[in-house]
RODO-2510 file (C-alpha; in nm, 4 decimals, decimal comma):
residues 167
     n   res          X          Y          Z
     1     m     0,0000     0,0000     0,0000
     2     i     0,1306     0,3450    -0,0913
     3     p     0,1434     0,5679     0,2165
     4     t     0,0174     0,9260     0,2389
     5     l     0,2635     1,1758     0,3890
     6     e     0,1501     1,4913     0,5659
     7     t     0,3346     1,8168     0,6253
     8     e     0,2217     2,1495     0,7640
     9     r     0,0600     2,2605     0,4360
    10     l     0,0685     1,9549     0,2121
    11     l    -0,0468     1,6002     0,1608
    12     l     0,1705     1,3715    -0,0493
    13     v    -0,0863     1,1271    -0,1841
    14     p    -0,0747     0,8208    -0,4098
    15     l    -0,1156     0,8902    -0,7787
    16     d    -0,4484     0,7998    -0,9357
    17     r    -0,6657     0,8792    -1,2362
    18     a    -0,7372     1,2258    -1,0913
    19     c    -0,3727     1,3131    -1,1634
    20     e    -0,4218     1,2896    -1,5408
    21     q    -0,4992     1,6615    -1,5727
    22     l    -0,2003     1,7507    -1,3513
    23     y     0,0369     1,5498    -1,5734
    24     q    -0,1159     1,6858    -1,8926
    25     q    -0,1004     2,0463    -1,7683
    26     f     0,2645     2,0128    -1,6667
    27     y     0,4070     1,8022    -1,9483
    28     t     0,2357     1,9817    -2,2385
    29     d     0,3639     2,3201    -2,1125
    30     a     0,6995     2,3796    -2,2834
    31     d     0,8344     2,6199    -2,0204
    32     a     0,7149     2,4186    -1,7203
    33     s     0,8448     2,0823    -1,8402
    34     k     1,1647     2,1708    -2,0297
    35     a     1,3908     2,0230    -1,7573
    36     y     1,1843     1,7009    -1,7633
    37     g     1,1926     1,6168    -2,1329
    38     g     0,8904     1,8247    -2,2294
    39     p     0,6880     1,9358    -2,3890
    40     i     0,5256     1,6061    -2,4754
    41     s     0,1813     1,5145    -2,6029
    42     s    -0,1191     1,4479    -2,3802
    43     a    -0,0918     1,0799    -2,4673
    44     a     0,2750     1,0749    -2,3625
    45     a     0,1846     1,2541    -2,0372
    46     w    -0,0682     0,9762    -1,9690
    47     t     0,2091     0,7228    -2,0273
    48     r     0,4334     0,9078    -1,7774
    49     l     0,1563     0,8945    -1,5177
    50     n     0,1175     0,5212    -1,5738
    51     s     0,4933     0,4717    -1,5489
    52     d     0,5154     0,6715    -1,2260
    53     l     0,2273     0,4777    -1,0731
    54     g     0,3774     0,1472    -1,1864
    55     s     0,7065     0,2302    -1,0145
    56     w     0,5427     0,1749    -0,6758
    57     h     0,4394    -0,1764    -0,7765
    58     l     0,7601    -0,2766    -0,9537
    59     s     1,0228    -0,0996    -0,7395
    60     g     0,8505    -0,0379    -0,4059
    61     f     0,8898     0,3397    -0,4342
    62     g     0,7785     0,6222    -0,6589
    63     v     0,6436     0,9745    -0,6608
    64     w     0,3474     1,1145    -0,4736
    65     a     0,1086     1,3821    -0,5979
    66     i     0,1493     1,6998    -0,3940
    67     k    -0,1876     1,8265    -0,2734
    68     d    -0,2538     2,1526    -0,0917
    69     k    -0,4198     2,0516     0,2386
    70     y    -0,6557     2,3476     0,2418
    71     s    -0,7627     2,3901    -0,1212
    72     s    -0,7137     2,0251    -0,2304
    73     a    -0,5405     2,1571    -0,5447
    74     l    -0,2829     1,9268    -0,7017
    75     l     0,0441     2,1209    -0,7280
    76     g     0,2970     1,8731    -0,8698
    77     v     0,4802     1,5566    -0,7694
    78     c     0,7642     1,4638    -0,5366
    79     g     0,9256     1,1332    -0,4552
    80     f     1,1644     0,8874    -0,6114
    81     w     1,2415     0,7779    -0,9648
    82     q     1,4800     0,5275    -1,1167
    83     g     1,4880     0,4526    -1,4847
    84     k     1,6513     0,1330    -1,6098
    85     g     2,0279     0,1816    -1,5825
    86     w     1,9921     0,5101    -1,3903
    87     p     2,0648     0,5747    -1,0215
    88     r     1,7670     0,6169    -0,7904
    89     e     1,6907     0,9835    -0,7234
    90     l     1,4725     1,2226    -0,5318
    91     t     1,2709     1,4092    -0,7915
    92     w     0,9996     1,6731    -0,8002
    93     w     0,8155     1,9005    -1,0372
    94     l     0,5591     2,1707    -0,9780
    95     l     0,3021     2,3524    -1,1846
    96     p     0,4213     2,7092    -1,2516
    97     q     0,1616     2,8634    -1,0190
    98     a     0,2898     2,6519    -0,7261
    99     r     0,6526     2,7609    -0,7589
   100     g     0,8293     3,0047    -0,5296
   101     r     0,6220     2,9164    -0,2227
   102     g     0,8440     2,6509    -0,0626
   103     v     0,6232     2,3634    -0,1795
   104     a     0,9045     2,1579    -0,3360
   105     n     1,1194     2,2063    -0,0261
   106     e     0,8421     2,1033     0,2145
   107     a     0,7477     1,7980     0,0067
   108     s     1,1122     1,6947    -0,0410
   109     v     1,1859     1,7100     0,3324
   110     a     0,8942     1,4717     0,3930
   111     a     1,0035     1,2349     0,1144
   112     i     1,3663     1,2262     0,2329
   113     k     1,2577     1,1544     0,5902
   114     h     1,0259     0,8773     0,4715
   115     a     1,3013     0,7152     0,2646
   116     y     1,5404     0,6981     0,5586
   117     e     1,2867     0,6064     0,8260
   118     h     1,0408     0,3799     0,6416
   119     f     1,2204     0,2488     0,3332
   120     g     1,5369     0,2018     0,5412
   121     w     1,7609     0,3443     0,2705
   122     s     2,1219     0,4127     0,3608
   123     e     2,1423     0,6945     0,1043
   124     v     1,9001     0,9417    -0,0523
   125     a     2,0443     1,1128    -0,3577
   126     t     1,9497     1,3370    -0,6449
   127     y     2,1041     1,4774    -0,9616
   128     m     2,0130     1,7184    -1,2371
   129     n     2,1530     1,8660    -1,5554
   130     d     2,4295     2,1145    -1,4760
   131     n     2,2265     2,4082    -1,6103
   132     n     1,9187     2,3434    -1,3935
   133     q     1,9824     2,6246    -1,1452
   134     p     1,6417     2,6111    -0,9713
   135     a     1,6928     2,2412    -0,8903
   136     l     2,0474     2,3035    -0,7690
   137     a     1,9242     2,5843    -0,5423
   138     l     1,6668     2,3532    -0,3850
   139     v     1,9234     2,0759    -0,3372
   140     e     2,1505     2,3213    -0,1567
   141     k     1,8601     2,4443     0,0586
   142     l     1,7833     2,0827     0,1503
   143     g     2,1451     2,0324     0,2600
   144     g     2,2484     1,8138    -0,0333
   145     i     2,6214     1,7427    -0,0408
   146     k     2,8004     1,6817    -0,3706
   147     n     2,9259     1,3247    -0,3448
   148     r     3,0488     1,2337    -0,6914
   149     r     3,0139     1,2957    -1,0637
   150     e     2,8993     1,0176    -1,2966
   151     e     2,8276     0,9627    -1,6623
   152     f     2,4631     0,8709    -1,7201
   153     p     2,2974     0,6458    -1,9805
   154     d     2,2110     0,9527    -2,1909
   155     g     2,5829     1,0341    -2,2244
   156     l     2,5747     1,3395    -1,9943
   157     e     2,7781     1,3766    -1,6782
   158     r     2,5974     1,4941    -1,3652
   159     d     2,6854     1,5656    -1,0050
   160     i     2,5193     1,3368    -0,7527
   161     f     2,4145     1,4974    -0,4251
   162     i     2,3462     1,3040    -0,1047
   163     f     2,0974     1,4296     0,1534
   164     p     2,1826     1,3949     0,5206
   165     r     1,9659     1,1749     0,7397
   166     p     1,7104     1,3919     0,9239
   167     v     1,7716     1,4396     1,2950
***
């Protein structure tokens, strides 16, 4: 069963069919999704949703939908992703109107804590393209420490950041 995580302002909830509009809105928006391989078609966004949901069943982890506790609006996703041949990573994306309010930080703190305390992971890591400054700023705010640099299956090199275990 996929757990629900709760923070001061957010619920991190399991993905479901209600997330189709969220995925379509994000992935078909060229500016919003450019760091995530977008824009893509509505059909491809549906496939991404199915893939993200399937991760929980195949890998035992995945992303949650980020829901505002008070308005019930879906704001984005946060959690863990691992493509075949790729390292496991903390990942997140937000709709443009949800950015700049600390949502990704709050959701990421909850996901990192869950990974250490409930998944029992010895390491929680993330990475991004070198030019993704907003992601790098969040990683630094979360206390991510550059651990190593690796070449990835797409031929790019990226820094891998490790998050400290919450106290």
